[in-house]
C-alpha positions in Angstrom: -3.8 2.7 22.9 -7.3 2.3 20.7 -6.9 3.5 16.8 -10.0 5.1 16.8 -13.3 5.6 19.0 -16.0 3.0 19.1 -18.4 4.7 17.2 -17.7 7.8 14.5 -20.4 9.9 13.1 -19.2 10.2 9.4 -22.1 12.7 8.4 -20.6 15.2 10.8 -16.8 14.1 10.7 -14.3 16.8 9.4 -10.7 16.8 8.5 -9.0 17.7 11.6 -10.7 14.9 13.2 -10.4 12.5 10.7 -6.6 13.3 10.8 -6.2 12.5 14.5 -7.8 9.0 14.1 -4.4 8.2 12.6 -3.4 6.2 9.7 -5.9 2.9 9.7 -8.8 5.1 10.6 -12.1 3.2 10.7 -13.9 5.7 8.2 -15.4 5.1 4.6 -16.8 8.5 3.8 -13.3 10.1 3.6 -14.1 11.4 -0.4 -16.9 13.9 0.6 -14.2 15.7 3.0 -11.6 15.6 0.5 -13.8 16.9 -2.2 -14.4 19.9 0.1 -10.8 20.2 0.4 -10.2 20.4 -3.2 -12.9 23.0 -3.8 -12.1 25.4 -0.8 -8.8 24.2 0.9 -6.3 22.6 -1.7 -3.5 23.4 0.7 -4.9 22.7 4.1 -2.5 23.5 7.2 -2.3 20.3 9.1 0.2 21.7 12.1 -2.3 21.2 14.6 -2.6 17.6 14.0 -0.4 15.9 16.7 0.3 12.7 14.7 1.3 14.8 11.2 3.6 17.3 12.6 7.0 17.5 11.3 9.3 15.6 13.4 11.3 18.9 14.1 8.3 21.0 14.9 7.9 22.8 11.6 4.7 23.6 10.2 3.0 20.7 8.0 0.2 20.9 5.1 -2.3 18.4 3.4 -2.7 18.4 -0.4 -5.7 17.2 -2.5 -5.4 18.3 -5.9 -4.0 15.7 -8.7 -2.0 18.3 -10.6 -0.2 19.9 -6.8 0.6 16.0 -5.4 2.0 15.2 -9.1 4.2 18.3 -9.0 5.5 17.6 -5.6 6.0 13.7 -6.0 8.0 14.9 -9.2 10.2 17.7 -7.9 12.6 15.5 -5.7 14.7 18.7 -5.3 12.2 21.1 -3.7 10.5 18.3 -1.8 13.0 15.9 0.1 11.9 12.2 1.0 14.1 12.4 4.4 11.5 13.2 6.5 10.2 9.9 6.1 13.6 8.6 7.4 13.1 10.8 10.5 9.6 9.3 11.2 8.9 5.8 9.6 13.0 5.5 9.8 12.4 5.1 13.7 11.0 1.7 13.0 12.0 0.7 9.5 15.4 1.8 9.4 17.4 3.2 6.4 14.8 2.3 3.3 14.2 3.9 -0.1 11.2 5.6 0.8 13.5 7.9 2.9 16.4 8.4 0.8 17.2 11.3 -1.8 19.7 11.7 -4.7 22.7 9.4 -5.1 21.6 7.6 -2.1 18.3 6.8 -3.1 19.8 6.0 -6.7 22.1 3.7 -5.1 20.2 1.7 -3.2 17.2 1.4 -5.9 19.8 0.2 -8.4 20.8 -2.6 -5.7 17.1 -3.5 -4.6 15.0 -3.3 -8.0 16.5 -6.4 -9.6 15.1 -8.6 -6.8 11.7 -7.2 -7.2 11.2 -8.5 -10.7 9.1 -11.9 -11.6 12.0 -13.2 -13.5 14.3 -12.8 -11.2 12.7 -14.3 -8.3 11.2 -17.6 -9.8 12.4 -17.5 -13.3 9.9 -18.3 -16.0 8.1 -20.2 -13.3 7.0 -17.3 -11.1 3.7 -17.4 -12.4 3.2 -20.8 -11.7 4.4 -20.6 -8.2 2.1 -17.6 -7.4 -1.0 -19.4 -9.0 0.0 -22.5 -6.8 -0.2 -20.0 -3.6 -3.4 -18.9 -4.9 -4.8 -22.3 -5.4 -3.8 -23.4 -1.8 -5.2 -20.5 -0.3 -8.4 -21.1 -1.9 -8.3 -24.7 -0.8 -8.2 -23.7 2.8 -11.9 -22.3 2.7 -13.5 -23.8 -1.1 -15.4 -27.1 0.8 -17.2 -24.5 3.1 -19.3 -22.5 0.4 -18.8 -19.4 2.2 -15.8 -17.1 3.3 -14.8 -13.6 4.2 -12.7 -12.9 0.6 -10.7 -10.0 2.6 -9.5 -12.1 5.4 -9.4 -15.6 3.9 -7.9 -14.6 0.5 -6.9 -11.0 -0.2 -5.0 -10.7 3.5 -3.7 -14.2 3.5 -2.6 -14.6 -0.2 0.1 -12.0 -0.7 1.2 -12.7 2.4 2.0 -16.3 1.7 3.7 -15.1 -1.8 6.1 -12.7 0.2 7.0 -15.5 2.7 7.6 -17.7 0.0 9.5 -15.3 -2.0 11.6 -14.7 1.2 12.1 -18.2 1.8 10.6 -18.0 5.1 8.5 -20.5 6.9 5.0 -20.7 6.0 3.4 -20.8 9.5 4.8 -17.5 10.5 2.4 -15.6 8.0 0.0 -13.9 10.6 2.7 -13.0 13.0 5.1 -11.2 10.5 2.2 -9.7 9.3 0.7 -8.2 12.6 4.2 -6.7 12.9 3.8 -5.3 9.9 0.5 -3.2 10.5 1.9 -2.1 13.7 4.8 -0.7 12.2 2.8 2.2 10.5 1.3 3.3 14.0 4.7 4.6 15.1 3.5 8.0 14.8 0.0 7.6 16.6 1.3 4.7 19.0 4.9 4.9 19.4 5.3 2.2 21.9 3.3 -0.6 19.6 5.2 0.5 16.4 8.6 0.5 18.2 8.0 -2.9 19.7 6.8 -4.1 16.3 9.9 -3.0 14.9 12.1 -4.7 17.5 10.1 -7.9 16.8 11.0 -8.2 13.1 14.6 -7.0 13.7 14.9 -10.2 16.2 13.2 -12.2 13.9 14.6 -11.4 10.4 18.3 -10.8 11.4 19.3 -14.3 12.2 17.5 -15.4 9.0 19.5 -12.7 7.0 23.0 -14.1 8.4 22.2 -17.7 7.6 21.3 -16.7 4.0 24.6 -14.6 3.8 26.1 -18.1 4.7 24.0 -20.2 2.7 22.5 -18.1 -0.2 19.5 -20.0 -2.1 17.5 -18.4 -4.9 15.2 -16.6 -2.6 14.8 -12.8 -2.5 16.9 -12.2 0.7 19.8 -14.1 -0.7 19.4 -11.9 -4.0 19.3 -8.7 -1.7 22.4 -10.3 0.1 24.4 -10.9 -3.2 23.7 -7.4 -4.9 26.3 -5.3 -5.5 27.2 -2.1 -7.1 30.8 -0.3 -7.5 31.8 -2.6 -5.1 29.2 -2.0 -2.4 26.9 -4.1 -0.6 23.8 -4.0 1.4 24.7 -4.7 5.2 22.6 -7.4 7.2 20.6 -4.0 8.9 19.9 -2.6 5.5 18.5 -5.9 4.3 16.4 -6.2 7.4 14.9 -2.7 6.8 14.0 -3.1 3.1 12.3 -6.4 4.2 10.8 -4.5 7.1 9.3 -1.8 4.2 8.1 -4.7 2.3 6.0 -6.4 5.1 4.1 -3.2 5.3 4.1 -1.6 1.8 4.4 -5.1 -0.2 1.6 -7.0 1.8 -0.7 -4.4 2.5 -0.6 -2.9 -1.5 -1.6 -6.2 -2.8 -4.0 -6.8 -0.4 -6.0 -4.0 -0.5 -5.8 -3.7 -4.3 -7.2 -7.0 -4.4 -9.7 -6.4 -2.1 -11.1 -3.1 -3.6 -11.2 -4.9 -7.0 -13.7 -7.9 -5.1 -15.5 -5.4 -3.5 -16.3 -3.7 -6.8 -17.1 -7.1 -8.7 -19.1 -8.1 -5.8 -21.5 -5.0 -5.7 -21.6 -5.0 -9.6 -22.5 -8.4 -10.7 -22.9 -7.4 -14.2 -19.2 -6.5 -14.1 -18.3 -9.4 -12.5 -19.8 -11.6 -15.6 -18.3 -9.3 -17.9 -15.0 -9.7 -16.3 -15.0 -13.6 -16.0 -16.0 -13.7 -19.4 -13.1 -11.3 -20.6 -10.4 -11.9 -18.7 -8.3 -9.2 -20.8 -10.2 -6.6 -18.7 -8.4 -7.5 -15.3 -5.5 -4.9 -16.2 -8.0 -2.4 -16.5 -9.9 -3.3 -13.5 -7.1 -3.1 -11.2 -5.8 0.3 -12.5 -9.2 1.6 -12.0 -9.1 0.2 -8.6 -5.8 1.8 -7.9 -7.4 5.3 -9.1 -11.1 4.8 -7.2 -9.8 3.6 -4.1 -5.6 4.1 -3.7 -4.5 1.4 -1.4 -1.4 3.7 -0.2 -3.3 7.1 0.5 -0.5 9.4 1.8 2.6 10.2 0.6 5.0 12.6 3.0 7.9 14.6 1.6 9.3 18.2 3.0 10.3 21.6 1.7 13.8 22.1 1.3 13.4 26.0 0.5 10.6 28.3 1.0 8.2 27.8 -1.7 4.2 27.8 -2.8 1.7 25.5 -4.0 -1.6 26.6 -5.3 -1.0 30.3 -3.8 -0.1 29.1 -0.3 3.5 29.9 1.2 5.2 26.8 2.5 8.2 27.8 4.5 11.4 25.7 4.3 11.2 22.5 6.6 7.4 22.3 6.3 6.2 18.6 5.8 3.7 18.3 2.9 1.4 15.1 2.9 0.5 14.3 -0.4 -3.3 12.8 -0.3 -3.0 10.4 -3.4 -6.2 9.2 -2.8 -7.8 12.4 -2.6 -5.8 13.4 -5.8 -6.9 10.1 -7.7 -10.1 11.5 -7.3 -9.6 15.4 -8.5 -12.6 16.2 -11.2 -10.3 18.8 -12.8 -8.3 15.4 -13.8 -10.7 12.7 -14.1 -14.2 12.7 -15.6 -17.0 11.4 -12.9 -14.0 10.6 -10.5 -16.5 9.0 -8.1 -17.6 6.6 -10.6 -15.9 3.2 -10.9 -15.5 2.9 -14.7 -13.4 0.1 -16.2 -13.4 1.5 -19.4 -12.3 4.7 -18.4 -9.5 6.2 -20.8 -6.1 8.2 -20.2 -6.5 6.6 -16.5 -3.1 8.3 -15.6 -3.6 7.7 -11.7 -0.7 8.0 -9.1 -1.5 5.2 -6.9 2.1 3.8 -7.3 3.2 7.2 -6.5 5.2 9.1 -9.0 8.8 10.0 -10.2 11.7 8.6 -8.7 10.0 7.2 -5.9 7.6 5.3 -8.1 7.0 1.9 -6.3 9.7 -0.6 -7.4 7.4 -3.5 -6.7 4.5 -2.4 -8.6 5.0 -4.9 -11.2 5.1 -7.6 -8.6 2.0 -6.5 -7.0 0.1 -6.4 -10.4 1.0 -9.9 -11.2 0.2 -11.2 -7.7 -3.1 -9.6 -8.0 -3.6 -10.3 -11.8 -3.0 -14.2 -11.3 -5.3 -13.9 -7.8 -8.2 -12.8 -9.4 -7.8 -15.3 -12.5 -7.5 -18.0 -9.9 -10.5 -16.7 -8.0 -12.9 -16.7 -11.0 -11.4 -20.2 -12.1 -12.1 -21.8 -9.1 -15.3 -20.2 -7.5 -18.9 -19.6 -9.3 -21.7 -17.8 -8.5 -20.0 -15.1 -6.0 -22.4 -13.3 -4.0 -22.2 -11.0 -0.8 -23.8 -12.2 2.2 -27.4 -11.0 2.5 -27.3 -8.7 5.9 -23.8 -8.1 6.4 -22.2 -4.9 5.1 -18.6 -4.2 4.0 -16.7 -1.2 3.6 -14.0 0.4 2.3 -12.5 2.4 4.9 -9.0 3.9 6.3 -6.9 7.3 5.5 -3.1 6.1 5.0 -3.7 2.4 4.2 -7.3 2.1 2.6 -9.5 -1.1 1.5 -12.2 -3.3 2.5 -13.1 -4.3 6.5 -14.4 -7.4 5.2 -16.0 -9.0 2.1 -18.5 -12.0 3.4 -19.5 -14.1 0.5 -21.2 -17.3 -0.6 -20.0 -19.3 -3.6 -20.3 -22.6 -5.5 -17.0 -24.6 -6.2 -16.3 -24.6 -9.8 
């Protein structure tokens, strides 16, 4: 099944059509649609959009205002994450994103320690990640040209991921492709389920081998984690790894890609950041706000309630459009402007509440090291004349390509 029509007229695109294009919709002009929704329909019923229906046939709603999205993510008793287990859980297995209450707390306590840079590689973690970035750049630096999206932003975080897991480096591309297919389960069930089975078959013997002969990698740490005498089963470890393949690599990929896109299209900012690397943290936070890599988070109402005066019946799915919320003019001044000097940038690009991204520190550090290395190794980075690049997507959002020329430093 194709993910979208070959030609899309974005000037006349409406929200219903956008929803039906799937999570990886090749659409750039989504924010004009979101602005209209925030103004006129901040709670928009999506029940008729087949790929967004509740798995139990209940009603579903899309929310786009910052205060509403943050409120839903904060209140994990009124809005359950279990709906994710009944949708993405089909391909992921049991993961943090589909758990509530004590179950979520237990698994987060088991998993979070393995996601810290110090736990993964100790004091040498930054050096390990830097070497990965150097090696990725080495693969194209002699050419004087590259597609930074594919050759760097795509390959680098996956190379880090594979290194942290202790997997063979030549398995990069196929593991990532399976991860991308996982998120299509609602739009293309056969492809999503096939990818899940391939990852299960691939990862299970690796987990079993590391349980017998543990090392210092993330898989070994997950296997060894224990709380109140309980440990993760092999299937639970594999399920978490499948989530990491998708969410972990994709977040860093798109975050880094959006930051590069902004710098390429604003050479003055490029030189400012090159000269003052302390700005990189603010650059990435603004990139997370301006184009959130993970655009949607799903919850389910546990009882009858209201959002912005609209009745939400018990069992309804509530799709939180994080990307729209991070452009809400009620929260951010000039929200469509990328402003590295923005004050009080309380974006929710990494989520909010108990389900705040467990790997956020890891993702930010990976991206910081990557951009520093890129600016150290490449000079005069310019977009290729006559070749366009766009930031596209609905649930996952980032550049489609970043063709550049450069000189080796």
